[in-house]
N, C-alpha and C positions, 0 to 999 in steps of 0.2 A: 450562219443560221443554225438554230437549234430546233430539232423536231422531237417532240414528246410523243412516243408511240409505243405500242405493244408489239410492233412488227417492223424492225429497222431494215429488213431485207429490201434491196433495190434502191436505197437512198444514195444520192450522190456522195462521194467520199468527203466533199467539202462541208456536208451537213453533219453536225454533231447529233447523234441519236441519244436521247435520254429516256429512261423508263418512267412510266406513270405508276403510282402505287396501285397494287392489285385490288384493293377493296373499293375503289371508285370506278364505277361503270359508266360508259357513255359520256354524256356531256359533263358529268360530275368531276371528271378528271381535270377540267379547267380550274376548279377550285385549288388544286395542288399548286398551280402556277403562282399563287399568291403566298405560298408558304416559304419560309427560309430554306427548307430542304430542296426547293426547286433550283437553287443555285444562282439566282440573280443577285448581284451585289446591290447594296443600299444605294439608291439614287440612279440606278441603271434604268434607261428607258426601254420598255418592252413593248413590242408590237406583236400581238397574237392574231393569227388568221386561221380560221377553220380550214381544214384540208380540202373541203369540197367547194372552195371558192375558185372562180376563174379570174386571175389577175390579167387585165388587158392593157394596163398602162403603168406609169410610174407611181410608186407609193411615197415618193419624196414629200409631197404636200402634207401628208399625215404626220411626218416627223417634225414639221414646223410647229405643231401644237405644243404649247408650253404649260398647259394645265396638268393636274395630277392624274386625271382619268378621263377617257373618252371612249364611247362605244356607240353602237347603232341604236337608234330608236326603232320601235316596231312600226311607227307611222309609215304608211306607204309600202310596207312589205306584205305582199299578197297572202302568204301562208300564215301570217300572224293574226291571232284572234283579238288580242288586246291592242288597241291603237295607241295607247300611252305607256307602253312598257319598254323594256330594254331587250335588245338582241345582241348576244355575245359572239356573233360570227367574226367580228373585228373588235379588238380591244387594244387600246394604247394606254399604258400607265407607267408611273414612276415606281419602281420596285422599292420595297422597304416595309417597315413595321406597320405603317398606316393601313395597309390592305391585308396584312396577315390574318386578321379575324375572319376574312372570307373563307379561309381554310380552317382556322382554329375552332370556329363556332359550329362547324359542320358535324352534326351528330347523326347517329343512326336514325333518330326520329326525323331529322330534317331530310335525310335521304329517302325516307319512307313517305313523308307527308307533303313535301314541297315538290311540285310537279317537274320543274325544270331548273337548271342552273340559272337561266335568265331571270326567273322569278326570285331566286336566291339573291342575285345581284340587286334587283329592284328592292327587295325587302331590306337589304343591308346598306345600300348606297343612296336610295331615293332618287332625288332629282340630280342627275349628272349631265354634263354636256353631251350632245349627240353629234355624231359624225356628220349626219345629214345637215345639221344646223351650221356647223363650222365649215364644212366642205361640200356644199351642194353639188350633186352630179358626179362625185367621185365614186360613189358606190351605187350600182344599179341593181334592181331586183328584176331579173329576167323572167321570173315565174308569173309576173303580172302583165307581161306583154302578150 
């Protein structure tokens, strides 16, 4: 496991801690994961999980997905205002140059005017497969219960 964090204290020794660039705050640090500097080799499968998720079962099903990119849809997520957008709490992708522009195109203007990283994904990727569509019931939104 690799954990990108600004505070590696308390991590299990089996977890490799890597630093995020200091100029990206909050959710914008996710963009760095698509850069060559993040250290994922070309063709490597990457499963990203927000640290505030509660994992209550196996993630093995997700690793069966063979497409280039998979993330959550905002549909059915209580706190989301846009029912047809993307939610980046869970992302699975194939590392490599195809997605590097998610980091390379990120300018100061984008950081200022684009509200969230999820919106940035939506603007750059458009219609991508959703986790809920491919694996119904694997991810639950407990805030709507």
